N, C-alpha and C positions, 0 to 999 in steps of 0.2 A: 353802445355801452362797451366799456373796457373789460377786457378779460382779467379776472383775478389771477394772481400768481403766488403760489405757495411753494415752499421748499421742504422736502422730507429727506432727512439725513439717513444714510443706509446703515444697516448693521453689517458687521464683517461678513464678507462673502466666503462661504465654506470652500468653494472651488479655488477662489483666488488665494485664500489663506493657505490651502494645501500646496498649491503651486508655488507660492512665495516661499513657504517653509522648505519645500523640496529643493528649490533653487538655492536658498540660503544654505541649507545643509551641504549641497553639492559644492557650493563656493567655499564653505568652511573646510571641507575635506581637501579641496584643491589647494587652499592656502597652507594647510598643515603639511601636505606632501611637498609642496614647493619649498617651504621653510626647512624641512628635513633634508631635502636634496641640496639646498644651498650649503647647509652646514656639513653634510657629507662630502660634498665637493671641496669645500674649504679645507677639511681635515685630511681627506684622502689624497689630494693632489700632492702635498709634501711627501707622503709616504711613497707615492709613485716616483717622484724625483729622487728621493733618497736611495731607493733601491734599484731603480732602472736607469737613471740618467747620470747623476752626479758621480757614482763610482768610476765612470769611464774618464773622468778628468783627473789628471795626476795630482794636482794640488788638493782638490777636494777629497780624493781617495785617501790621502794620508791623514787629512784632518778628521774625516768621518770615522776612521779606524783608530783614532787616538783613544786610549783607555781612560775613562773617568774613574774607574776603580778596577782592581784586578778582575779580569774576565768580563768587564762591562764596557763596551765601546760606545762612542757618541752615537753611532748609527742605531745600535740596539735601543739605547735610551730614548732617542727621538721617535723611532718607529713605535715603540711600546707606548710612549706618551700620546702620540697622535691617534693610534688605533684604538686605545681603550675607550674613549668616549664614543667613537663610532660603533664599536662592538656592543657596548652595554647601554648606552643612552639612546643614540639615534637608531640602533638596530634592536632595541629592547622589545619593540612590538612584535618583531619576527619571532623572538624567543618565547614571548608570552603566547602568541598564537600557536606556535609549535607545541608548547606545553599543553595548551587547551585541546589541540587535536589529538595528542597522544593520550590525554586523559579520557577522551571520548572513544579511544580505541581505533583511531583513523590516522592517516598520514597524508600530507599534502606538500606543496612546494615550500611552505614556511618551515616544515620539519627539515627539508633538505638544506635550506638556507641556514637555519640555526645550527644544524649539525656540522655543516662544512665550515662555516666561519668559526664556530666554537672549537672544532678540532684544530684548525689552523692557528687560532689564537692560543689555545692551551699548549699545543706542541711548541710554538714559538716561545712562549713564556717559560716552559719547562726547559727548553734548550738553552735559553739565556741563563736561567738559574743554574743549570748543570754546568755551563761554561764558567760561571763565577766560582762554583765549588771546585771545578777541575783546575782552574787557574790557581786558586789558593792551595790546593793539594800539591800541585806541581811545584809551587814555590816553597813548599815545606820539605819534609823528609822524603827520601826516595821510597817509591812503592815496591813492595815485594810481592812477587807472584809465584804461584805454584802451578804445576801442570793440572789441567782439567781434562777429564775424559781418558779413555784408554790410550796408552802409549804416549801420554803427555810428558814433556820435559820441562825442567825449571827454566825461567827466563830471567835475564839480568835486568833488574829494575832500572839501573842507571843508563842502560843503552837507549839513546834517543829514539832509535827506530822502533823500539819495542815498548816504549812507555805509552801505554794506551791512553793515559790521562793527560797527555801534553796538550797545551792550549796555544793556538796560533791566532792572534787577534785579527790578522789580515783575512784569514779564511773564516772568521767567526760568523760573518753574515750568512754563509752558506747553510748554517744550521737553523735558521728561522726565516719565516716569511709572513710577518705581520701585515704587509701590504695586501696579501691575498684576501684576508678577512675584510679589510677596509674597502678595497675596490669592489668586492662582490656585493657588499651591503649598499654601496653607492649605486651600482648598476641596477640592482633590484628596486631600490627606491625610485630611480628614474622611471622604471616601468610602472610602478604604482602611481607616479605623478601623471603619466599618460592615461592610465585607467581612470583616475579621478577627473581628468579633463573630459573624457567621454561621458561620464555620468553627468557632468555639468551641462553638456550639450543636450542631453535628454531632458533635463529640467527646463532648459530654454525653449524646447519645442512645445512642451505643455503650456508654458507661460504665453508663448506666442499665440496658441490656439485660444486661450481664455481671453487674451487681449482683444480678440476680434469682436467680442460682444460689447456693445455700448454700455457705458456706466450709468447713464441717466436717460430717462424717457419723459415725454410730455403726456401725462395722464389726464383724461377729460372727465370731469365730474359735474353733474347737474343735480343739485339738491332736490328739485321737485320730482324728477323722474330719472333717477340715475341709470336705469336700464336702457334708455333710448339714446343712441348716439345722434349727432347732428347729421342731417342729410347732406350738407355741404358746408363750405366755409361761411356762407352768408347766414346760416341758421345757428351759428355757434355763439351768438351774442349772449344767450342765457346760460352758457356753460362756463365753468371755471377750469382753466388749464393750470395744472400744477406740475412743476418739475420734481420728479422723484427718482430715487435710485431704482435701477432695474431689479435689484434684489427684493424690492418691496412690492413688485407687481404680483397680482394674483389672477387666477383663472377667472375670466369674465370681465376684467378691466378693459376699458377702451383707451387706446393710446393714439396720439396724433403723430404721424411721421412726415416731417417736412421734406421737400425736395432736397436731395443730396445727403439725407440723413440715413443712418442704419436702422433697420427694424429692431426693436429691443427684445422681441419675443416671437415665438411661433403663434400664428393665429389666422383669423379669417377677416378679409376686408369687408367692412360693413358700410362704408361710404367712400366715395372718391374713385378716381380712375387715373392710373399712371403706369409707367414702365418700371419694372423691378429687375435689377441686375442680380441674377441668381447664380453667378459663376462660382460662388463658394460651394454651392450644392451640386450643380450639374456640370460645371466647368465650361459651359458654353458662352460664347462671346456676345450673343444677341440678347439684350434685355427683353423680357416678356411682358405683355400687357396684363395688368391686374386691375380688376374692378370688383364691384360688390359681389360677394359670394365666393371669391377666389381665395385659396390658401396661400399664405406667405410664410417664410422661414426667418427666424431671428438671425441677425448678422448680415442679411442681404441688404442691398442698397436701393433706396428709392431714386432711380435714375431719371425719372420723368420731371415734368415741370409743375405737378400738382401734388398737394398733400394727400395722404391716405389715412383713413381712420380704421384701425384694426382692433378687433376684439381678441384678447389674449386667450389662447387655448393651451399653451404649454410654455413653461418658463423654468428657470433654475436647472435642476438636474434632469428634468424631463425634456428640455429643449434639444433640437437637432444638433446645435453646436456643442452642448455639453456631452451628448452621446458620442460625437466625433472625438472630443477630447478624451473621453473614457476609453474609446477603442484604441486610440494612439498610445495612451499610457499602458494599457493592458498588453498590447502587442509588443511594445518595446521591452517590457519586463520579462516577457516569456522567452527571450533569446538566450541560448547557452553561449558562454564564452569559449573562444578557441583554446584557451589555456586549460580547459577541462581535460584535453588529451594528455597534457603534461602532468596534470594532477593524477590522472588515472595511472599513468606510468609510474609516478612517484609512490603511489599507494602500494605497489609491488616492489619497486626499486629500493625504497628506503628500508623496509624490514629486511630485505635480502642483503643489503650492504651491512646493516647492523649485525646480522647473523654471521656474515662472512668475516667481519672485523673481529667479532668475539671469537669465532672459531679459529681464526688465524692466530690471535694472541694466545688462546688456550692451547693450541697445538704446539707453538714454539715455547711457551712457558713450561708446558709439561715436559718437553724434551730437555729444556735447561734444568728443570728441577730434578729430573732423573739422571742428569750428567750424561746424557746420551749424545751430546754434540762434541765433535773433536775441537781442539783448541784453535785450529786455524780458521774455523768459522768466525770466531770473535776477532781474530787478528785481521782477517780480510775485511770485516765490516768496521774495523776501528772502534770497537765497542769496549768500554771499560766495565760496565755493569751487565751482568747476565740478564737481569730483569729488564733493563732498558733495551737490550737486544731483542727480547720478545715484544716489548711495547712498540718498538719502531716498525716492526712488520704490521702490526694491527693498525697503528696510526697511518701508515702509508696507504693501507686499504681505504680508510676513511677519506684521506686527502685526495687520492687519485679518483675516488668516486664522487668527488665534489660535483654538484649539479651545475657548475658554471656553464659548460657546453649545453647541457640540457635546458638550463634557464635562458641562455642566449639564443637558442635555436629559433624560437618564435619571434621575440622582439626585434632582433637584428634584421631578419627577413622582412618583418612588417615595416620597420623604419625605412629600409631601402626601397621596398615596394611602394610605400605611401609617398616617398620622395619622388620616385619615378612617376607615379600617378599625378603628383602635383605639377611636375614639369609638363605633363601631357594634358593638364587641365581636368584631371580626374581626381577629385578630392574624396579620399576614403576616410571615414570618420572613426572606424574601429577595426580591430583585428578580426572580430567575428564576421564583419561584413566581407572581408577578404575570403574567409573560409566559405561563406555561404554563396558568394558570387561565383566562385570557381566550381561549385557543385550543383548549380541550378540545372534543371531539365526543361523548364518552361519559362519563357519570357513573355509577360503580358504588358501591353502598351496602353496608356490612355490615348485618346484620339486628338482632341483639340489642344493645340499648343505643343504636342509631343510628336505624333506622327504628322500632324498638319502644322501650318505656320501660325495658327491661332488668331489670325485676323482675316476678315472676309475680303475677297478680291473679285473683280469681274472676271469670270471665266468664259462666258459666251455672250455674243451679241447677235441677235437675229433681226435683220432689217426687214420689216414688213410694210414699209412705206409704199403708197400707191405709185405705180410706175408711169404716171402721167406727167412727170416733169415737176418743176419747182412749184407750179401753181397748185398742184394737188397734193404734194407731200414735201417732206424735208429730207435732205441728204444726211448721210451718217454724221458728218461733222457738225452740221447745223442742228441735228437732233441731239447730239451730245452737249451742244451749247445750251439747249433748252433744259436737258436733264440736270446739268451742273447748276444752272440758275435755280431750278426748282428745289434742289436739295441743299442750297447754300445756307439755309437757316436751321438745318437739322443737325443734331449731334448723334443720331442713331448710327450704329456701326455699318449698317447697309448703306445709309445715306453717305457716310464718310467714304465707303468704297466707291460708290457711284461718282461722288464729287472728285475723288482722286483720279479716277479714270477719265472723267470729263476734262480735267485740267490738262491732260496729255493729248486728248483726241478731239477736243472741241475746236470749232473754227473761230477765227478772230472777228473783230468788229463789234459794234454796239457801243453804248455809252453807259457811264456809271458802272455799277457792278457790285455783286456780292462776292466776287472772287476774281481769279485770273486764270487764263488758259496757259498751256505750256509755252506759247510764244509771247506771253506777257499781256495779251489782250484781255480786258476786263469782261466778266460775265454780266449780263443784264440783271437788274434788280427785280425779283418777283413781287407781284402785287396780289392782293386778295388771297393771301396765303392761309391755308388751313391744313392742319395735321391731326390725324387720329391715330393713337398708338395701336399697333397691330394691324392697321389697315393700309394707310398710305398718305400721300399728300396731294393737294391740288392747289393751283395758283394760276395767275395770268402772267405770261412772260412775253414782252414786246407785242401785246395785243392778241396772243394766242393762248387758248385754254390748255394747260398742261396738267395731266393727271398721271401719277405714278403710284402703283400699289398692286394688291393681289386681286383675285377674281371678284371677291365680294365688294371690294372698293370700286372696281370698274362697273359691276352690275348696279351698285347703289346710285351711280351717276349715269345710268342708262347707256353704257358703252357695251355694244354687242361684241362677242368674241366668236370669230369664225372657227370652223371645225379644224382647219389647218393650224391656227394659232393655239387652239386648245390642245391639239395633239403634240405640238412642239413644247408647250408648257408642261404637259404631263411627262414627256420624255426627260426634260431637264430635272423635274422634281423627282423622277424615278432614279436619277443618278445622285440624289442627295443634295441637290443644289436649290437655292432659293430663287424662284423665277419672279421677276418684276415686270409688270405690264407698263409700257410707256405709251400713253395715249395723248394725242394732240387734236384739239378741236373735235372731240367726240369719236375719234377713230384710233384703232390700235396701229401704231407706227413701228413698234419694235418690242422685242422681249429680251430683257437683260438677265442673265444668270449670275448670281453671286454665290461664291462658295469659299470655304476654308480650304485652300489648296494644300496638297500633300507636299511635304518637304522634299527637295530634289534628291537628297541622299537616302531617303527612307527605303526605297525598293532594293537598292544594292546592299544596304546594311542588313535588311531582313533576310536576303538570300545568303549572306555570309553567316548569319547566325544559324540558319537552317543547315548550312554546310558543316557547322560544328556539332551537329546532332541535336540541336535545340528545337523544341516546338515553339512556335510564335503565335500569339493571339492578341486580342484587343478587348478592353473593357471601357465603356463610355457611357455617359449620361445622355448622349444625343439619341435621336430617334433611330429606330431599327433600319429604316430605309437608307439613311445616310451611312450608318455603320456598315451595312452590307455592301454599299457602293465602294466605300474605302477599302473594305476587306478584299473585294474582288480585284480591285486595281493593284493591291499589294501582294496578292496571293496568300492571304492569311488562312490558317486552319479554321474553317467555319465552326468547328466544334468548340473553338476557344474564343469565339466572338460573342460578346455579351453587350447589349444595348439597353438604354433607358434605365440605368441603374443609379440609385441614390448612393451617397458615400458609404453607408453601412452595408449596402448590398454589394458594392465593389469589394469590400473586405470579406464578405461572406463568399463571394465567388472565388477569391484567392484561397480562403480556408477550405472550400470544397475540394479544390485540386490538391491541397496539402493532405487532406484526409484520405485521398486516394494514393498517398505515398509519394507524391511528386514534390520536388523542391522548386519553388516558384520565385521568380524575380518580377518586380513590377516597376515600370517606368512611367512617371507622371510629372505634372508641373503645377497643379492647382491645389487649393485648399481642400476641395472635394476629394482629392487623391490621398490625403494624409492618412486616413485609416487603412487603405490598401497598401500604401508605402510602408506603414509600420507593421501590418499583419504579414506581409510577404517575408520570405526567408531573407531577402535583401531588397531594399527599396532604392531606386535610382531616380534622382530628380534633375531635370534639366536646369541649367543655371538661370534661364529667364523666367523660371517659375516663381510662385509666391513664397514669401518668407516661411510660412508654415510648412509647405512642402519641402523646402530646403532643410528645415530643422528636423522634420520627421524622417527624411531619407537617410539611408546609411552611406550612400555615395552621391556626390553632387557632380554633375557634368557641366563644368564652367562654360564651355564653348556653346552649349545648347545644341550640339550636333549629335545626331543619332549614331554616327560612326564611333563616338566615344562609348556607347553601350558595348559594342564589340570590343573596343580597347579595354574596357573594364573587365570583361570576361577573360580575355587573353592574359591580362596582367594578373588577375586573381589566380588563374590556373598556374601561371608561372611561379607566383609567390608560394602557393600552397605546395607545389611540387618541391620547391626549395626548402620549405619548412620540414617536409617529410624527409628529404635528404639530410638536413641538419640533424633531425632526430635520429636517423639511422647512423650517422657518423658519431653522434654523442654516445649512443648506446653501444655501438661497435667499439669505440675507444675504451669504454669501461669494460667490455667483455674481454678485450685484449690486455688492458692495463692492470686489472685487478689480480689476475693470476700472477703476473710479474711482481706486483707490489706485495702480494701475500707470501712470496718466497717459494713459489712452486718450483721454480727452476734453479733455486740456490744450491741444493745438495748436488745436483748433477753438473751444473755449469758455473756455479758460483756467481750467478746473475741475480741481482736484487735491485730494488728501486727504493733508495732511501726517501724518507718523507720530503726532504728538500727537493729532490729530483721529481718526486711525485707531484709536488706543487708546480714545478716547471712543466711537466707533462700536462698537467691540468690547464695551465695557462696556454700551452701550445694548442690544446684541443679547442679552447675558446677562440684563439686567433684563427684557427682553421675554419671554425663555424662562421666567424665574421667575414673572412675572405670568401667563403662560399656564398654568403648572402650578398656580398658586394658584386658578385658576378651577375646578379639580377639586373644591373644597369644596362647590360647588353640587350635586355628585352625592350628597352625604350626605343631603340632604333628600329627593331622589327615592327613594333606597333605603329610607329610613325609611317613606315612604308606601307603597311596595310591600310592605314587611315587615309593616306594620300591617294592610294588607288581607288578607294571608295568615294572620296570627295571629288574626284575628277568629273564624274557625270554630273554632280551637283553644280560644280563651277561652270561646266559647259551649258547646263540648263539655265543657270542664272544669266550667263552671257547671251544666250539666245533670247 
């Protein structure tokens, strides 16, 4: 009888809808900032050229200082025109957010940006307007001046040297700096664009996790007795199989999982026997045998050759995959940004600068109003208006305290540091990852695929063949020829390792073949082949009965195991290796150990990390015996070695260390590592890992080499040290520049800092911060030398 087929359309998935909406919002924010930055760059580039480049060309200099109207040059008009849309349209959100922060009684970087750009813009506009008024006054009747202050004398208004209101169009540009406002908004917008890009990557990680779950499932329904699943494929004739969306599955439903298909939900096998690839959950490379009564997890793969019938026990938000997704999302949202330090500084810095500016203006205005200043104060400052004289000191305080250097301290160091990292094959996704990586105290590694190669290889071969010559036994090469032939029909990872080893060590000869040896000779074709998942294989090769498998498989075929063989096998298993019995014609001829070998560079890298004062441990889903064996070989801290952990338990192990006040880094490569990668203060994923691990991690090691973990720590520490130095310089510059701008040294030494020079000093401080950050490039060579020294043992081991 034919199976009926029905199709049930799914309702919108809540998880998928939230992930899609999050990704869409992140993409929209990214597009908004990208569009703003393009317009900012388009408008601010001309301001930079007009003020910093073109004036040095003689022909352009004369043209740009031509007067369009009395007191208004072409340069001033163009700069004003280009800067206005940048200041009020493209930078409007900074002003809005600054106003909102002030209304809440707080201050942040938006307040600094709004305050500094507005002061530069307003001063420049007032300066241009004052220049226009001054030019018109100078072209009118001569100004008459009388002495001000005690002991003043009358001044000849027609004397050019003493006409305070004279206007020189060539030096007119020195009185405004529109480009400062335009360029500052452009640089800050670029930083926001980078931040939006990081948010977009977070959304992609969540989407990648949700995409692991299959969209549709085959649900089995039997109208007569819906509660009883078929015992096997042959009894499914009376059942109706319908394809339905996984979102429609309910607890108690029975689903059919074909070979090569993903399990649609968590549940229990009620019929069938196969191998299931659970690397998503445990990270282990060997598929496990699953039969009636065994639990399975949604999103894992039916890697065997037979279908499984599974009764659903958890689906939707209750599934293991959904919980992993929730853990990743929650952990990522809990991370504080590195810019929080700058915001904390600005919360004190901004009110202090405002108070100083107001106090400066009040003090000088009071002195002017009381006529307490001698006349030469105004003459030395070339000021016509007494009120402008006081305003210029207050404005200079605001301009020199502009947060350009403070705002560039972090992003420039981060940009240079991430660029160095990219050249080293260390991809750092965000600034907070840099901060966290440099401050970690504990580094936890996943085992499989991270500390180890991730694929099983033959590690030991014990030849137990009888010593009575060719008639009674088989030589090692002949034995490997039989092993290779026996495993030629299996795709099991252990069989693949045995077959690969046999291709290099088997002897030639024979006809036909299920493969070839290293010298090109074909392997014989096995006959009467039988394979049982989780047990082993048996077949006949060239007339000899070959059996490969574990103790139970050998005992089931009446193969006796000597005490010596049992002792050797137990020793190999005690070292965390998988021991395979190789039996020929009913007798044990060899024991082959298969293991996931440790990466050659692992031991040297872990020693170097410990030399930096870091504690090193391991978290794995593998069994405790194997974990202890690896930990002993690498010299790990046994207190930090955790085995047989599910993904959520890995994250909990990380959280437990964090609750003890430790900053933790986690290094992994698998889907099962995603919650721990996200929960750790910084997650590092090796480049050969899964897409979900790469998305959830804060740092990706492209080379998949453990030496890059050390490189990431060294680079992070160097970048954070540079950021702190930049912050110290930015704050020190303000501490030295503000008293000078406020006129503290003017009465005694006639030293002052006009706003135009305050702007120049502000730019110089920004340039110095950028140059300081550029010095980080020297760290690249240091890290390359350290990495090469650690890689030398690995290269030597590979060559051996």
